[in-house]
N, C-alpha and C positions, 0 to 999 in steps of 0.2 A: 504493500500500500504506500509506504513512504517513497519507494522508488518511483511509483506511478505519479505521485504528487509532485516529486522533483522534476520529472520529465515535463509535466504539464506546465509548471511554473517557468521552466526554461523556454518552452515554446512561446508562452505568453510574453516573456521578456524580449525574445528575439523579434517577435511580431511588433512589439511596441517600438523598438529601435528602428525597425524598417519603416514603420509608419511615420516616425518623426523625421527620418531622412527624406522620405518621399514628400512630406509636407513642406520641409525646408526647400526642396528643389522646386516644388510647385509654386511656392510663394516668392521665388526669386531670391531667397536669402543666401548670400555668399559667405556668411559667417565672418570671421576675422581675417580671411585670406587677403594678403596684401598684393598690390600690383607692383612688381619689381621693374623699375625703369632705369635705363642706363643713359648717361649723358656725358658730354665733354664740356668743360666749363673753363672760364678764365680763372687763373689762380687767386685773384682778388675775392672770389666767392667761395673758395675752398673752406674757409673757417665757418662760414654761414651753414653750408651743407653738412659739415662735420660736427657742428654744435649738437650735443645730446638733446637739447630742447627742440631743435629743428627736427631731428630724427623722430623724436616723440610726437611732435605736432603732425608731421607727415604720416606717421604710422596711424594716428588717430583718424586720418582721412583715407586710410587704406593704401598708402604708398610706402614702398621701400626704394630709396634712391641711391644708385651707385654712380659715382662720378670719377672722372679722370680729368686732369688739368692739361691745358695747352695754351700757347699764345693765341690770341684771338684771330690774328691774320694767318696762322698756320692751320686752323681748323679745316679749311676747305681742301687741304691736301691730305687729310686723314681718311682712311677707309671707314666710313661711318655706317656701313651696313651692320645692323644689329643694335644700333643706338636708337634711342627714342627722342633725344633732343640734343641740340647744341646751343651753348649759352655764352656767346662772345660778349665783349664789353661795350659794343656800340652797333649802330645800325649798318654801317658800311660793310664790315665783315659778315654781318647777318645776311645782307643782300647777296653776297657772294655764295654763301651757304645755300640760300634758297634756290639758286639756279640749278643746283644738282640734286635737290631733294624732291621727294614726292610731295604733291600739294596737300598740306594738312591745314590750310587756312593761313592767314597772315601771321607774322611774328607777334610776340607779346613783349611788352616792356614793363615788367613789374616795378622796377626801381632804377634810380640813376645816381650819379655822383659827379660833381665837377672836379676838374683837375686843379691841383694846387701845388705850390712849391714849398717844401719845408726847408727851413734854414736854421743854422745855429745863430744864437743871438748876436755874436760878434759880426758875423757875415751880414745879417739883416741890417744892423746899425750902420755898417760901412756902406752898404747899398743905398740906404736912406740918406746918408750924409753926402753922397755923390749924385743924388737925383735919379737913381735907378729904382727906388722903392719909396713908399710912403708908409710910415708906421702909424698905427692907430693911437690916438690919444689914450693914455692909460689911466687917466683919472687920478694921478698922483702916485700910482703904484711904482715901485722901483724898476720893474721890468716890463717890457712890451712883448706881447705874445702873439700879436696879429697885425697884419698890414696888407699892403697892395704892392704887387710887382708891376712897375710901369713898363709895359711891353715895348713901346716905341724907343725909349732911352736904352732899355736893356738890349734890344736887338741891334741898335746902333753901336753899342759897346762891343757886342759879339762880332759885328761886321768889321770893326777896327782891331779885332784881336786884343782887346783891352786886358791887362793883367791886374791882379789884386794890388801889386806893388805900385801901379799907376793911380790907384784910388787913395784919396786922403783918408787917414785914419787907420789904414790897414797895416802900417809898419809895426805897430805894437802887437800884432797877432801873428805868431809864427805859422799857425795853421792856415793862414790865408796867403797863398802863394801860387804863382803860375797864372794861366789864363782863367778869366772869369767865365764859368759855364755852368749850365744846369745838367745834372745827370738824368738821363731819360732811358727808356728801354729801346730795344731794337725796333725801329719803325716797320721793318719788313715783316716781322712776326708778331709784334705786340701792339695791342690797342692803344695804350697810353702814349707810347712813342710816336705812333702814327698821328694821333690827335694833337700832339704837341706841334708837329710839323704843320698840321692844318691851321692851327691858331696863328703860328708864326708867319705862314704864307699869307694869311688874310691880312695881318697887320702890315707886313712889309710891302704888300702890293696895294696899299691904299684902301683897305677895306673892301677888297674884291675877292670873292670866292673863286678858286681855280676851277676852270671848266674845260680846259683843253691843254694840248701840248705846249702851246705858246706861254700860257700862264705858268706851267710847271718850269719852263725854261727861264722865265724872268726871275723866279725866286730860288732856283736851284743853287746858285753860288752860296747864298747865305745859309740855306738849309743844310748844305754839305758841311759848312763850318760848324753848325750846331751839333751835328752828329759826329764828324770825324775828330773833333777835339777831344771827344770822350774816350777814344780807343775802343776796347772791347765793351760790348753792351750786353746786359741781361735780357732775357726774353720775358721776364715777369717783373712787375713793380714790387713784388714782395721782398726780394733779396736786397735791392738798394735801400728800401725803407728800413729793413732790419739792420743793415749796416749803419745807416744814419743814426738810428736810435742807440746803437751800440757805441757810437762815437768814432766810427771809422769811415773812411771814404770822403767823398766830396761834400763841402758844406752846403750845397744847394742841390736838392733832389726833387724831381717831379713825381708826385704820387696822386692817388685818389683821395679826396676829402674823406671818403668812407674809412680809409685806413687810419687816419688821424682820429676821427670821431669814435671808431671802434676801440682804439687804444684808450682814449679818454674815459670811455664808459666801462672799461674793464678793470679788473683788480690789478692790472699791471701799470696803472697810471704813473707810478713812481718812476718808471723808466723814461718818462718823457723829457726829463732833463731841461735843457735850455732851448727847447724847440720853439720856433716862431713860424706861424702859418702865414704864407704870403699868397693872397688870391690874385692871380694875374688880372689886370683890368680888361683884358680880352682873353677869354679862355674857351674851352669846349667842355660841355657836360657829356659824360659817358653814359649813354642810355643802354643799360644792360639789357640785351635783347635776346629772348629765348626763341629759337627756331624749332618748332615741333617737327619731328621726323616721322612720328607715328601718332595715332589717336591718343595713346596714353601720355605721350609727351605733351600733347596739346592740353590734356586735362591737368597735367602738372603745372603748366604755364598759367592756366586760368586760376588754379588754386593759389599760386604764389602772388597773383595780382589781386585776389579778392578776399582771401581768408584773413580775418583780423589777427589771429595769433601769429601766422606766418609773416604778415606785414610788420607786426610788433617786433618779431625776431630779426627781420631784415634791418629795421631801424637800430636795433641793439648792435648790429654789426656795421653801423655807420651809414647805411644807404638811405636815400630819400625816396619814399614811395611815390609813385606817380599820382598826382592829383590829391595829395594829402600832406600839405606842408605843416599842418598843425601837429601831426604825429611826430615828425622829426623835430619840430621846435620844442615840443614838450619833453622829448627824450634828452635833448641837448641843452636844456635850460640852464644847467649848472656849469656849462662849458663854453659860454659865449665869449669868454676871454680869448679863446682859440677859434671858435666856429662862428662864421658869419652866416647866421640862419637865413637872412633875406638876400644874400649875395649882393650887398649894396654896391652900386657902381660897377658891377661886373657885366661886361658885354659878352654875349654869346656869339662866337664866330660860326657861320654856317660850315658844314662839313662837305668837302667835295664828294663826288661819287666814288664808289669803291675802285673803279678803274683808274680814275685820276689820282686818288690817294695812294694807290699801290705804286703808280708810276713816280709820284713825288718821293715816296720812301726809297724806291730803288735808286733814283737819281741822287738822293741825299747820301746814301751809302756808298755811292761811287762805283 
C-alpha cells in the first residue's frame, strides 16, 4: 500500500511540474534568462560597463553585456560578425560602421562628453600669463582649478613652434621645457585625437568646417605640427590621462570631460593633485554613438538612452545624458570648481564627414 501511494504521489508531482512548465511557455514567461550581447566599445566607456552596479542594472532588465575595447576609428576594420553592437565615441566613426552593417535602424546617442585639456597648475598659470588661456576667477581661493584655453592664440603659438622657455614665467619651473603642445591620441585610430584635429581645423580656417580636399590641404601644415611634435601617440585617452594624474608625461593633455568628472565623483579624488581643467573656447563634444548590429543590440541602445538607473550610472561615470542637463548638474554640484556645467562661452565646432576627417588625420600623421 505504501509503495502504491508513493508511486501515485510521484506521478502527481511530475504532472504538476509539467503543467507549470507548459503554463510558463504559454504565457510567454522567459523567467530570468538573460540576453547575452557582445559589443566593441571605446575604452573611455570600459569602466561604465565594468561597474558592478551597471552589470546589476542591466541584469535586472535581462541583459548580460560582454565588451571589448578598440579605438573608435579602428572599429570599422574589425571583423564584427557575431557582435551585437559597436559603440564608438562620436558620430563620424559610427557613420563608417553603419555602411557595412545590416540595417537595424538609426544609431543611438545615449550620452556625450566635451573634450577638455587638463593641465598642471604651473602650466595653466604660465599659459594665462602669456595670453594663451584665461583662468576663472577663484573667489579669493589660493588656487585656480578651471579656465579656458584660447584656441586662436594657442594654435598661433603651435604654428610658431613656441617653447615653454619663450613664455614669461616658465623659467622657474623645470618641468616646463621644450615645445608647447597638447598630448592627444592617434587621430587615425582614436576618436578624441580625430576630434581635436576637427576643432583645430575649424579655428585655423576661419570658422569653416572642412568639406573637401582643398580644405584639408589648407590646414594640413598646422595639423601635422600638432601631431608630429608628440612623437608616438596612444590609441586611447585612458593611458595619457592616467599618466597625467600620476604626475608623469606632458603637462597638457587632451581628455574627455567625463574622465575628469568620473574621477571627481569617485573615492579616488585625492589623486587629482594640482589639476586644472581648461575648456577650449572652440571644442567638439563627443557624442557616444551606439550602432546596433542586431535587434538585441538595438534594445540595449534604447535601454541605455531611456532607463533612469542606467542614465544615473552613466552620469556617475562623468557622461552627460542627452537631453537631461539637470541630471548631470545635480551629480556634479559639488565639483563646479572643476566642471563647467553650462559650458559657458564654449563654441561647438561642426565635425567634418567621416571621409574628410579620416583624410585630415592621415595627412596630419604624414
